[in-house]
C-alpha positions as CSV (number, residue, x, y, z in Angstrom):
1,M,200.6,94.5,174.4
2,S,199.0,97.7,175.7
3,Y,199.7,99.3,172.3
4,H,197.8,96.6,170.5
5,F,194.9,96.9,173.2
6,R,194.7,100.6,172.6
7,T,194.7,100.1,168.8
8,R,191.8,97.7,169.0
9,K,190.0,99.9,171.3
10,H,190.5,102.8,169.0
11,N,189.3,100.6,166.1
12,Q,186.3,99.5,168.1
13,D,185.5,103.2,168.9
14,N,185.8,104.2,165.3
15,N,183.5,101.3,164.2
16,M,180.8,102.3,166.9
17,K,181.0,106.0,165.5
18,R,180.6,104.7,161.9
19,F,177.7,102.4,163.0
20,A,176.0,105.3,164.8
21,Q,176.5,107.6,161.8
22,T,175.0,104.9,159.5
23,I,172.0,104.4,161.8
24,C,171.4,108.3,161.8
25,I,171.6,108.3,158.0
26,L,169.2,105.4,157.8
27,F,166.7,107.1,160.1
28,A,167.0,110.3,158.0
29,L,166.4,108.5,154.8
30,M,163.4,106.6,156.3
31,S,161.9,109.8,157.5
32,T,162.3,111.4,154.1
33,F,160.8,108.4,152.4
34,S,158.0,108.4,154.9
35,C,157.3,111.9,154.0
36,E,157.4,111.4,150.3
37,K,155.1,108.4,150.7
38,D,152.6,110.6,152.6
39,K,152.7,113.1,149.9
40,L,151.9,110.5,147.3
41,I,149.0,109.2,149.2
42,D,147.6,112.7,150.0
43,Y,145.2,113.7,147.2
44,S,145.3,117.2,145.8
45,G,143.4,118.3,142.8
46,E,139.8,118.3,141.5
47,P,137.7,115.2,142.5
48,S,137.5,112.7,139.7
49,I,135.2,109.6,139.3
50,Y,135.7,106.3,137.5
51,F,134.8,102.7,137.4
52,F,137.1,101.0,140.1
53,E,137.4,97.6,138.1
54,T,139.2,99.5,135.4
55,N,141.9,101.0,137.7
56,R,142.3,98.9,140.7
57,P,145.4,97.0,142.2
58,L,146.2,93.9,140.4
59,K,145.1,90.6,142.1
60,F,148.2,88.8,140.6
61,Q,151.2,89.6,138.5
62,G,150.3,89.9,134.8
63,E,146.6,90.4,135.4
64,I,144.9,92.4,132.6
65,L,142.2,94.7,133.8
66,K,139.0,95.1,131.7
67,D,136.1,97.6,131.2
68,S,133.5,94.7,130.9
69,T,132.0,91.8,132.8
70,I,130.3,88.7,131.3
71,I,127.5,86.9,133.0
72,E,127.1,83.3,131.9
73,F,124.0,81.8,133.2
74,A,124.8,78.4,131.4
75,A,127.8,77.9,133.6
76,T,125.5,77.8,136.7
77,N,122.2,76.7,137.8
78,L,121.1,80.2,138.8
79,T,118.2,82.0,137.2
80,D,119.3,85.4,138.3
81,S,122.5,87.1,139.4
82,I,123.3,90.3,141.3
83,Q,126.2,92.0,139.7
84,P,128.0,94.7,141.8
85,I,129.7,97.6,140.0
86,V,132.2,99.7,142.2
87,I,132.4,103.3,141.4
88,A,135.5,105.0,142.7
89,T,136.8,108.5,143.2
90,L,140.1,110.1,143.3
91,S,139.3,112.5,146.0
92,K,139.4,113.0,149.8
93,P,136.5,111.9,151.9
94,E,134.0,114.6,152.5
95,N,131.7,115.1,155.5
96,V,128.7,115.2,153.1
97,D,127.0,112.9,150.7
98,R,128.1,113.5,147.0
99,S,125.8,112.4,144.1
100,Y,127.3,111.2,140.8
101,I,125.8,110.6,137.4
102,L,125.6,107.1,136.0
103,K,123.6,106.5,132.9
104,V,122.5,103.7,130.5
105,D,123.7,104.2,126.9
106,P,120.6,103.8,124.4
107,K,122.7,101.6,122.4
108,S,122.4,98.8,124.9
109,T,120.6,95.6,123.8
110,A,119.6,94.5,127.3
111,I,116.3,95.8,128.4
112,E,115.6,97.3,131.8
113,G,112.7,95.5,133.6
114,T,113.2,92.4,131.3
115,H,116.9,91.4,131.5
116,Y,118.1,93.6,134.4
117,E,116.9,96.1,136.9
118,F,118.9,98.5,139.2
119,V,118.8,97.3,142.8
120,T,120.7,100.6,143.7
121,K,118.4,103.5,142.9
122,D,120.5,106.5,144.3
123,F,124.0,107.1,143.0
124,V,125.8,108.7,145.9
125,I,129.3,108.7,147.4
126,S,128.3,108.7,151.0
127,K,129.9,111.0,153.3
128,N,133.4,110.1,154.6
129,E,133.6,107.5,151.8
130,I,135.4,107.5,148.4
131,Q,133.7,104.6,146.8
132,D,130.1,103.4,146.1
133,T,128.7,100.0,144.9
134,V,125.8,99.9,142.5
135,F,124.0,96.5,142.5
136,I,122.3,95.4,139.3
137,K,120.0,92.3,139.1
138,W,120.1,90.1,136.0
139,S,117.5,87.6,135.0
140,K,118.0,84.5,132.8
141,K,115.5,84.7,129.9
142,P,114.8,82.0,127.0
143,E,116.1,84.5,124.4
144,M,119.7,84.4,126.2
145,A,120.3,80.8,125.0
146,N,120.9,82.1,121.5
147,T,121.8,85.8,122.0
148,E,123.9,87.9,124.3
149,F,122.5,91.0,125.7
150,K,124.7,94.0,126.5
151,L,124.2,96.9,128.9
152,Y,126.5,99.9,128.4
153,L,127.1,102.2,131.3
154,Y,128.8,105.4,131.4
155,I,129.7,108.2,134.1
156,E,129.1,111.8,133.4
157,S,130.6,114.8,135.2
158,N,128.7,117.0,137.6
159,E,129.2,119.6,140.3
160,N,130.9,117.0,142.5
161,F,133.1,115.1,140.2
162,N,134.8,115.4,136.9
163,T,135.6,112.7,134.3
164,D,139.1,113.8,133.3
165,M,140.4,110.3,133.9
166,K,138.9,108.9,130.6
167,D,141.1,106.1,129.4
168,R,144.6,104.7,129.1
169,V,146.5,102.7,126.6
170,I,147.0,99.1,127.6
171,N,148.8,97.9,124.5
172,P,151.3,100.3,123.0
173,N,151.7,98.1,120.0
174,T,148.1,98.2,118.9
175,G,147.0,101.4,120.6
176,E,144.3,99.4,122.5
177,K,142.7,101.4,125.4
178,I,140.7,100.6,128.5
179,S,138.0,103.2,129.4
180,H,137.7,104.5,132.9
181,I,134.2,106.1,132.4
182,K,132.5,103.5,130.3
183,Y,131.7,100.0,131.2
184,Q,129.7,97.1,129.7
185,I,128.1,94.0,131.2
186,I,127.2,91.1,128.9
187,A,124.8,88.5,129.8
188,H,123.8,85.2,127.9
189,D,122.7,81.6,128.6
190,M,124.6,80.2,125.5
191,I,126.5,76.9,126.1
192,P,129.7,76.6,124.1
193,K,130.8,73.2,123.2
194,P,133.4,72.2,125.9
195,V,137.0,71.9,124.5
196,Y,137.1,68.4,125.7
197,W,133.8,67.2,124.5
198,L,134.7,64.3,122.4
199,D,132.0,63.0,119.9
200,S,133.5,59.5,120.3
201,F,132.6,59.6,123.9
202,Y,129.4,61.7,124.1
203,G,128.2,61.8,120.5
204,P,127.3,65.1,118.7
205,F,127.1,68.1,121.0
206,T,123.7,69.6,121.8
207,R,122.6,71.9,124.5
208,K,119.8,69.5,125.5
209,K,122.2,66.6,125.9
210,F,124.5,68.6,127.9
211,L,122.0,70.0,130.4
212,L,120.4,66.4,130.6
213,M,123.8,65.0,131.6
214,C,124.3,67.8,134.2
215,E,120.9,66.8,135.7
216,V,121.3,63.2,135.6
217,F,124.8,63.3,137.2
218,D,124.1,66.3,139.5
219,M,126.9,68.1,138.0
220,E,127.5,71.9,137.9
221,P,127.6,73.0,134.2
222,L,131.0,74.8,134.8
223,Y,132.5,71.5,136.1
224,F,131.4,69.6,133.0
225,I,132.5,72.4,130.7
226,N,136.1,72.2,132.2
227,L,136.2,68.4,132.5
228,M,139.3,66.9,131.0
229,D,139.9,63.6,132.8
230,I,139.7,60.8,130.3
231,S,138.7,58.0,132.8
232,E,135.8,60.2,134.1
233,M,134.8,61.1,130.7
234,T,134.6,57.4,129.8
235,A,132.6,56.6,132.9
236,L,130.2,59.5,132.2
237,A,129.5,58.4,128.7
238,K,128.9,54.7,129.6
239,M,126.6,55.6,132.4
240,M,124.7,58.1,130.2
241,H,124.3,55.4,127.5
242,R,122.9,53.0,130.2
243,Y,120.5,55.7,131.4
244,L,119.2,56.3,127.8
245,N,118.7,52.6,127.4
246,E,116.9,52.4,130.6
247,Q,114.6,55.1,129.7
248,K,113.9,53.6,126.4
249,A,113.0,50.3,128.0
250,A,110.6,52.0,130.3
251,G,108.9,53.5,127.1
252,N,110.4,57.0,127.4
253,I,112.7,57.5,124.5
254,I,114.6,60.7,124.8
255,Y,114.7,62.8,121.7
256,E,117.0,65.6,120.7
257,D,115.3,68.9,119.6
258,N,115.6,67.8,115.9
259,G,113.5,64.7,116.6
260,T,116.2,62.2,116.6
261,P,116.8,59.8,119.5
262,M,119.6,60.9,121.8
263,T,122.6,58.7,121.7
264,M,126.2,58.5,123.0
265,G,129.4,58.1,121.1
266,S,131.0,54.8,120.2
267,V,133.2,54.8,123.2
268,G,130.3,55.2,125.5
269,Q,128.3,52.5,123.9
270,Q,130.9,49.8,124.5
């Protein structure tokens, strides 16, 4: 019995030794990993600058980053929009302000002072920072109803930052690239025909009818654009038909821009 006890105790001691050795190895590995991780985070090299949106952490798996932004005034009831553009650096924070160069490409079709204006006037990475946000105010204009206007921005190198991180391939099959130092903002007020706009419900699609329905039913344009509930679509069509008839009875016939009376589809008229 004593033999078995000593054997068990001997085995327990060995197990404790192996456990202690394992813990030591794990701590050593963790320390090594921590040091390597710190080395990866620690920046070394010439400071570089780029548009943050083109090279930021993904918000969800499978997200595709872009070097452009679209402002769709028709999807909201806004007449102006403040667009933030984040400029980031691959560099250590410095104890001084560092200016950078942000320019507008002459090929831009958007006109400064008409379609947009820079709220941010000075382009500077503030001391102890590695990012800056440029704010651009966009205004909805009548011509945006039929045309999209583009603003092309680009970053140039200066004494504080280089632009060596120019682009990268995002599709090896096609060779498609995303630029890190060029960015475009597209603004328009065009309303595409919603995918679920059925002529049998609403009649032929027109911008005037779409916006009038949004006004009558106090709906956000984006909500109407994405509407796909058949029962709600039927109800809206019937109520709009009733509204048009009430306006007609009151002597206020509502016409389309081509001069024809506004009507709903056959389902809406039932």
